[in-house]
LUMFILUM-876701 format. One record per residue (C-alpha): residue in three letters; y negated, z negated, x. Coordinates in steps of 0.25 Angstrom, whole numbers, padded with zeros to 4 digits, always signed. Example, Ala and Ser with C-alpha at 12.3 -4.5 7.8 and 13.67 -1.06 7.14 Angstrom:
REM LUMFILUM-876701
ALA+0018-0031+0049SER+0004-0029+0055
***
This chain:
REM LUMFILUM-876701
MET+0000+0000+0000SER-0013+0004+0006PHE-0026-0005+0006LEU-0034+0007+0002PRO-0032+0017-0010LYS-0024+0029-0007HIS-0035+0039-0010HIS-0050+0038-0006ARG-0056+0051-0011PRO-0071+0053-0008LEU-0079+0050-0021GLY-0091+0059-0022LYS-0101+0062-0011LEU-0102+0048-0006ALA-0110+0046+0007ARG-0101+0043+0019TYR-0106+0034+0030ALA-0096+0035+0041ARG-0081+0037+0043TYR-0071+0037+0055THR-0065+0051+0058GLY-0051+0054+0055ALA-0041+0056+0066GLU-0052+0057+0076ALA-0055+0042+0074PHE-0041+0038+0080SER-0041+0048+0093ASN-0044+0036+0102PRO-0033+0025+0102ARG-0043+0015+0106CYS-0054+0018+0096THR-0058+0023+0083LYS-0070+0032+0080VAL-0079+0027+0070VAL-0091+0035+0064GLY-0103+0027+0062ALA-0117+0031+0057SER-0120+0039+0070SER-0109+0041+0080PRO-0094+0038+0082VAL-0092+0024+0088THR-0079+0019+0094LEU-0070+0008+0088ARG-0062+0000+0098ALA-0051-0010+0097HIS-0054-0025+0097SER-0056-0030+0111THR-0064-0041+0118GLU-0074-0032+0123ALA-0089-0033+0118GLN-0089-0026+0105PRO-0097-0013+0104LYS-0108-0009+0094LYS-0102-0011+0079LYS-0094+0001+0075ILE-0092+0006+0060LEU-0080+0012+0053VAL-0082+0017+0039PHE-0071+0022+0030ASP-0076+0030+0018ASN-0071+0041+0009LYS-0071+0052+0020SER-0063+0044+0031PRO-0049+0041+0032ASN-0046+0028+0026LEU-0046+0014+0032GLN-0030+0014+0031ASP-0030+0026+0040PHE-0039+0020+0050ILE-0032+0007+0051ARG-0019+0015+0053ALA-0024+0024+0064SER-0032+0013+0071SER-0019+0004+0071ASN-0011+0016+0077GLN-0021+0019+0088LEU-0026+0005+0091SER-0012-0001+0092GLY-0014-0006+0106ALA-0027-0014+0102THR-0029-0027+0095VAL-0035-0023+0082ASN-0033-0032+0070ILE-0034-0021+0059PRO-0024-0023+0047GLN-0015-0011+0045PRO-0016-0003+0032GLU-0001-0006+0028ALA-0005-0020+0027VAL-0013-0020+0014PRO-0025-0031+0016TYR-0024-0038+0002LEU-0009-0040+0002PRO-0004-0055+0005GLN+0004-0052+0017VAL-0009-0047+0025ASN-0017-0058+0031TYR-0028-0051+0038GLY-0039-0061+0034ALA-0032-0074+0037GLY-0042-0085+0040SER-0054-0076+0037LYS-0064-0079+0026TYR-0073-0069+0018PHE-0085-0072+0010ILE-0090-0063-0001GLU-0103-0060-0008VAL-0103-0051-0021TYR-0115-0043-0026GLY-0117-0034-0037CYS-0108-0031-0049GLN-0096-0037-0055MET-0087-0026-0049ASN-0091-0032-0035VAL-0086-0045-0040ASN-0073-0039-0043ASP-0072-0032-0030THR-0075-0044-0023GLU-0063-0051-0030ILE-0054-0039-0026LEU-0059-0040-0012MET-0056-0055-0011GLY-0042-0052-0016ILE-0040-0042-0004LEU-0046-0052+0006ASN-0038-0064+0001GLN-0025-0056+0002ALA-0029-0052+0016GLY-0030-0066+0020TYR-0045-0068+0019SER-0051-0080+0012ARG-0064-0081+0004THR-0075-0091+0008HIS-0087-0095+0000GLU-0094-0099+0013LEU-0101-0088+0020GLU-0101-0096+0033ASP-0086-0096+0033ALA-0084-0081+0031ASP-0077-0072+0041VAL-0081-0060+0032ILE-0092-0059+0022PHE-0092-0048+0011LEU-0103-0043+0002VAL-0099-0036-0010THR-0111-0027-0013CYS-0118-0019-0024SER-0125-0007-0022ILE-0130-0003-0035ARG-0145-0007-0033GLU-0153-0009-0020ASN-0156-0024-0023ALA-0141-0026-0023GLU-0140-0020-0009ASN-0152-0028-0004LYS-0145-0041-0007ILE-0133-0037+0002TYR-0143-0033+0014GLN-0149-0047+0013ARG-0135-0053+0014LEU-0131-0044+0026ASN-0144-0049+0033TYR-0139-0064+0031PHE-0125-0060+0036LYS-0131-0054+0048HIS-0138-0068+0051LEU-0124-0075+0048LYS-0117-0066+0058THR-0127-0066+0069LYS-0134-0080+0068LYS-0125-0089+0060ARG-0111-0085+0064PRO-0113-0076+0077THR-0099-0081+0082ARG-0092-0079+0069PRO-0099-0068+0062PRO-0093-0064+0049LEU-0089-0050+0045VAL-0098-0044+0034GLY-0093-0034+0024VAL-0101-0027+0014LEU-0093-0022+0002GLY-0094-0015-0011CYS-0104-0005-0016MET-0115-0007-0005ALA-0104-0005+0005GLU-0100+0008-0001ARG-0115+0013-0002LEU-0121+0008+0011LYS-0109+0008+0021GLY-0117+0015+0032LYS-0129+0006+0031LEU-0121-0007+0030LEU-0113-0003+0043GLU-0124+0003+0051GLN-0137-0005+0047GLU-0130-0019+0043LYS-0123-0023+0056VAL-0119-0036+0049VAL-0109-0028+0040ASP-0095-0027+0046ILE-0087-0022+0034VAL-0092-0012+0023CYS-0082-0009+0011GLY-0083-0002-0002PRO-0078-0006-0015ASP-0065+0003-0014ALA-0061-0002+0000TYR-0059-0017-0002ARG-0044-0016+0001SER-0048-0013+0016ILE-0057-0025+0018PRO-0047-0033+0026HIS-0045-0021+0035LEU-0061-0019+0036ILE-0062-0034+0040SER-0052-0032+0051MET-0058-0020+0056ALA-0072-0027+0056GLU-0066-0039+0063THR-0060-0031+0075SER-0066-0018+0081ILE-0073-0010+0070GLN-0084-0020+0066GLN-0090-0012+0055VAL-0081-0005+0045ALA-0082+0000+0031ASN-0073+0005+0021VAL-0081+0013+0010ILE-0070+0022+0004LEU-0071+0024-0011SER-0058+0025-0018ALA-0054+0034-0029ASP-0043+0024-0034GLU-0046+0010-0029THR-0046-0001-0040TYR-0040-0013-0033ALA-0031-0014-0044ASP-0020-0021-0036ILE-0029-0032-0031MET-0031-0045-0038PRO-0045-0050-0036VAL-0048-0064-0031ARG-0059-0070-0040LEU-0072-0074-0035ASN-0073-0085-0044ASP-0060-0092-0047ASN-0065-0100-0058SER-0071-0088-0066VAL-0065-0086-0080SER-0070-0071-0079VAL-0066-0061-0069HIS-0070-0046-0066LEU-0059-0036-0066SER-0061-0022-0060ILE-0054-0011-0069MET-0060+0001-0062ARG-0069+0005-0051GLY-0080+0016-0048CYS-0088+0025-0057ASN-0089+0039-0061ASN-0102+0039-0068MET-0111+0043-0057CYS-0124+0038-0064SER-0135+0043-0056TYR-0141+0029-0052CYS-0127+0023-0048ILE-0121+0020-0034VAL-0108+0015-0040PRO-0100+0028-0040PHE-0103+0029-0025THR-0100+0015-0021ARG-0088+0013-0031GLY-0082+0027-0032THR-0076+0034-0044GLU-0069+0027-0056ARG-0055+0022-0055SER-0048+0012-0064ARG-0038+0001-0062PRO-0024+0003-0069ILE-0024-0004-0082ASP-0011-0012-0078SER-0018-0018-0066ILE-0030-0023-0075VAL-0021-0028-0086ASP-0013-0036-0075GLU-0025-0042-0069VAL-0031-0046-0082ARG-0018-0053-0086LYS-0018-0060-0073LEU-0032-0065-0075SER-0029-0070-0089ASP-0017-0078-0083GLN-0027-0084-0074GLY-0036-0089-0085ILE-0047-0078-0084LYS-0054-0077-0097GLU-0063-0065-0095VAL-0061-0052-0087ILE-0072-0042-0085LEU-0067-0028-0082LEU-0075-0021-0071GLY-0078-0007-0067GLN-0090+0001-0063ASN-0087+0009-0075VAL-0078+0000-0082ASN-0076+0007-0095SER-0072+0020-0088TYR-0059+0013-0085ARG-0048+0024-0084ASP-0034+0020-0080THR-0024+0032-0077SER-0013+0023-0071GLU+0001+0023-0075SER+0001+0010-0083LYS+0014+0003-0084ILE+0010-0004-0097PHE-0002+0004-0104ALA-0001+0018-0109THR-0013+0026-0108SER-0021+0027-0121THR-0033+0035-0127ILE-0041+0023-0129GLY-0056+0023-0125GLN-0055+0037-0119ASP-0069+0042-0124LEU-0083+0040-0119SER-0093+0033-0127ARG-0099+0043-0137GLY-0111+0051-0131PHE-0108+0048-0117LYS-0103+0057-0106THR-0100+0056-0091ILE-0105+0065-0079TYR-0091+0066-0073LYS-0078+0071-0079ARG-0072+0060-0086LYS-0057+0059-0084GLU-0048+0057-0097GLY-0036+0049-0099GLY-0032+0035-0094ARG-0033+0021-0099ARG-0048+0019-0103PHE-0056+0006-0103ALA-0053+0003-0118GLU-0038+0003-0116LEU-0040-0006-0104ILE-0049-0016-0112ASP-0038-0016-0123ARG-0027-0020-0113VAL-0035-0030-0105SER-0040-0037-0118GLU-0026-0039-0123ILE-0021-0047-0111ASP-0028-0060-0115PRO-0036-0062-0128GLU-0043-0074-0122MET-0049-0066-0110ARG-0062-0059-0112ILE-0063-0044-0107ARG-0077-0039-0102PHE-0080-0026-0094THR-0091-0021-0085SER-0097-0011-0082PRO-0095+0000-0092HIS-0102+0013-0094PRO-0107+0016-0108LYS-0100+0030-0108ASP-0086+0023-0109PHE-0087+0015-0122PRO-0078+0023-0131ASP-0076+0017-0145ASP-0062+0013-0142LEU-0068+0003-0132LEU-0078-0002-0141TRP-0068-0005-0152LEU-0059-0012-0142ILE-0070-0021-0138LYS-0073-0025-0152GLU-0058-0028-0155LYS-0055-0036-0143PRO-0060-0050-0144ASN-0058-0053-0129VAL-0066-0040-0125CYS-0080-0044-0124SER-0090-0038-0133ASN-0100-0035-0122ILE-0102-0021-0117HIS-0110-0017-0105MET-0118-0004-0108PRO-0126+0001-0096ALA-0137+0009-0101GLN-0145+0011-0088SER-0157+0017-0096GLY-0161+0020-0110ASN-0166+0034-0108THR-0157+0046-0109GLU-0164+0054-0098VAL-0163+0042-0088LEU-0148+0041-0092ASP-0146+0055-0089ARG-0153+0054-0076MET-0144+0042-0073ARG-0131+0051-0077ARG-0127+0040-0087GLY-0120+0050-0097TYR-0127+0045-0110SER-0140+0045-0117ARG-0148+0034-0123GLU-0143+0038-0137ALA-0128+0038-0133TYR-0130+0024-0127LEU-0136+0018-0139ASP-0125+0024-0148LEU-0115+0018-0139VAL-0122+0004-0141SER-0123+0006-0156ARG-0108+0009-0156ILE-0104-0003-0147ARG-0112-0012-0156GLY-0106-0006-0169VAL-0092-0008-0164ILE-0093-0022-0156PRO-0100-0033-0164GLY-0109-0042-0156VAL-0107-0033-0143THR-0116-0037-0131LEU-0122-0025-0123SER-0126-0026-0109SER-0132-0014-0100ASP-0138-0009-0087PHE-0152-0003-0085ILE-0159+0004-0074THR-0174+0005-0074GLY-0182+0015-0066PHE-0171+0025-0064CYS-0175+0038-0057HIS-0187+0045-0065GLU-0187+0035-0076THR-0199+0036-0084GLU-0206+0025-0092GLU-0201+0031-0105GLU-0187+0032-0100HIS-0188+0017-0096ARG-0193+0014-0110ASP-0180+0020-0116THR-0172+0009-0108VAL-0181-0002-0114THR-0179+0003-0128LEU-0164+0005-0126MET-0163-0010-0121GLU-0171-0014-0134GLN-0162-0006-0143VAL-0149-0011-0137LYS-0153-0025-0134TYR-0143-0028-0123ASP-0137-0042-0121MET-0137-0040-0105ALA-0143-0030-0096TYR-0143-0027-0081MET-0156-0020-0077PHE-0161-0014-0064ALA-0171-0006-0058TYR-0166+0007-0052SER-0161+0007-0038MET-0158+0021-0032ARG-0144+0021-0025GLU-0141+0032-0014LYS-0130+0042-0017THR-0132+0041-0032HIS-0136+0053-0040ALA-0150+0048-0043HIS-0152+0046-0028ARG-0148+0060-0025LYS-0155+0067-0037MET-0167+0058-0042ILE-0179+0050-0037ASP-0180+0035-0039ASP-0195+0037-0043VAL-0197+0025-0052PRO-0206+0015-0045ASP-0200+0001-0042ASP-0211-0006-0050VAL-0208+0003-0062LYS-0193+0000-0061SER-0196-0015-0060ARG-0205-0014-0072ARG-0195-0006-0080LEU-0184-0016-0076GLN-0192-0028-0080GLU-0194-0021-0094ILE-0180-0019-0097ILE-0176-0033-0092GLU-0186-0039-0102THR-0181-0030-0113PHE-0167-0034-0110HIS-0170-0049-0110ARG-0178-0049-0123ASN-0167-0042-0130ALA-0156-0050-0125ARG-0163-0063-0128GLU-0165-0059-0142LYS-0150-0055-0143ASN-0145-0067-0137GLN-0154-0076-0145ALA-0147-0070-0158LEU-0134-0076-0153ILE-0140-0091-0155GLY-0132-0098-0165LYS-0120-0089-0164PRO-0106-0091-0158GLN-0101-0085-0145LEU-0088-0086-0137VAL-0091-0090-0123LEU-0081-0089-0111VAL-0085-0101-0103GLU-0086-0098-0088GLY-0091-0111-0083THR-0103-0121-0082THR-0117-0116-0078LYS-0122-0118-0064ARG-0133-0127-0069ASN-0126-0136-0079ALA-0111-0140-0077ASN-0111-0144-0091MET-0115-0131-0097LEU-0105-0120-0098GLN-0107-0105-0097GLY-0099-0093-0101ARG-0101-0079-0108ASP-0099-0075-0122ASP-0092-0062-0127GLY-0105-0054-0125ASN-0107-0059-0111HIS-0119-0068-0113LYS-0119-0080-0103VAL-0118-0092-0112PHE-0121-0106-0108ILE-0113-0116-0116GLU-0117-0131-0119ILE-0106-0140-0124PRO-0110-0148-0136ALA-0114-0163-0133GLY-0102-0172-0134GLN-0091-0161-0135ASP-0081-0159-0124MET-0075-0145-0126ASN-0068-0144-0113ILE-0074-0130-0110LYS-0070-0124-0097PRO-0072-0110-0090GLY-0063-0100-0097ASP-0064-0106-0111TYR-0070-0099-0123VAL-0081-0107-0130LYS-0087-0104-0144VAL-0102-0107-0143ILE-0115-0106-0151THR-0127-0099-0144GLN-0139-0109-0143ALA-0149-0101-0135ALA-0150-0087-0128SER-0158-0080-0117ALA-0157-0066-0114THR-0145-0068-0104SER-0138-0080-0109LEU-0134-0089-0121SER-0133-0104-0122ALA-0123-0110-0132LEU-0116-0122-0137ALA-0101-0123-0136VAL-0094-0124-0150GLU-0079-0124-0146LYS-0069-0119-0136THR-0061-0107-0142THR-0054-0094-0138LEU-0058-0080-0138ALA-0048-0076-0148GLU-0052-0088-0157TYR-0067-0085-0156ALA-0064-0070-0160ARG-0056-0074-0172GLN-0068-0083-0177HIS-0078-0073-0173PRO-0072-0059-0176THR-0085-0052-0175ALA-0088-0057-0161ASN-0080-0046-0155
***
């Protein structure tokens, strides 16, 4: 079994940084040729001699893969002392112990997918013999799992790298830790990270986490700076059981698909995460069943385009059906959509049957993939939350066309109306970008009026940040001034808060079912959790009552107060999801 996927097909016209050169790289039995930013440099076997200037080795979609390199290096450096794991020894299998005694420290930035990726990475590292530390000073390896969707997200990483440089050179010069940058920023900026940020030893893209133990070994020996940024056409990490970041959490994220085919003009995700591929339904159902056995009460299904899930595997249990094959009415794709396979509605149906007391959520979807079959399924399943994320991005049809979103304002509003008509009490959230290329004041006003009309329960709002490689970067001009972007952003933030506050205040005096997550940070006597609509709820226990409520319990509450982003409620009684659904049939 290989620690890398069998096929690494180039995905589009992706910028390449550097790569070693095929057979030529192994012509010298004592060295390996490495291509850097300018000229080739020599990689020597480990010795007691003074170390030369740092060298760089990058594996990308045009180079032979890491497995080929290790095999060839092993054959030709057999006389040298090189502590590089062999490709036959898969790094995450129990019998391999490359990291014995070594500790790693992880910081996670960005989306929920990065949280899940981190848990996958921890599974790989732990199986390879490494152990996690929560103390930076104790770490032998420091990892930053990064986001690249906006400039501000990348700036945070550069600030941390500056601190790690101080840590390596000033605070721990005799025992400097290795520093690894992982995730989307690693995929997008591998050249800059390796050439300019000399503090970085390891760069690894989202599809190459299986190779991390090998990259660590290389960085510890003679290569010093190494990157694996191969984008895979089939990697889903389906066979790896994640290690949870928070052992006490009653809610977990579970990745069901990776990548995105939509190619929205503003978005870097297809270039950092690759094309869509879905996990086999059997592996997902098995993992959810294990989570249920462990007492987990909520599973959040994840994907860059989660409701585009399409499984073509040969399931031993589930036959392929025609459920949920259609696009949302009035929506289209800019790519040729593949037919067949098990779709998202079928997956939701199968997963929801495993444990009636386990809530099922999903994020982040695309509006085009909400066929009627999926909407009716959400309505009929009490444990599938009536909370739908509907990223609009803009309220103007012309802007949506420039964004290559595949729908008009009218089609989006029709879908909102249809969702609310099928699912009583559904809550809606959305994403918005202000100041996209060439956006006029009138086009911005259309976004404001869309928000007024829909009245979202939650929204994620950002000023446009142009990303290299995207269609907008190649074809458009980022011509909206920063001060205009900021003003427009503030306007939609105020619009959201005003409408969300009004909606939430309408819940005062009404019952809600809350899954308790724990106590609040400020008050150990105050509980907190989330209701079906994904509102954060702060729960007070009535004076003189001991309800013995603990994390993972379902509690019926009555809302007492509300803000734009949270509810305050009084606990009524402990209950179950099924019992609450029986007592309040219109709640779902």
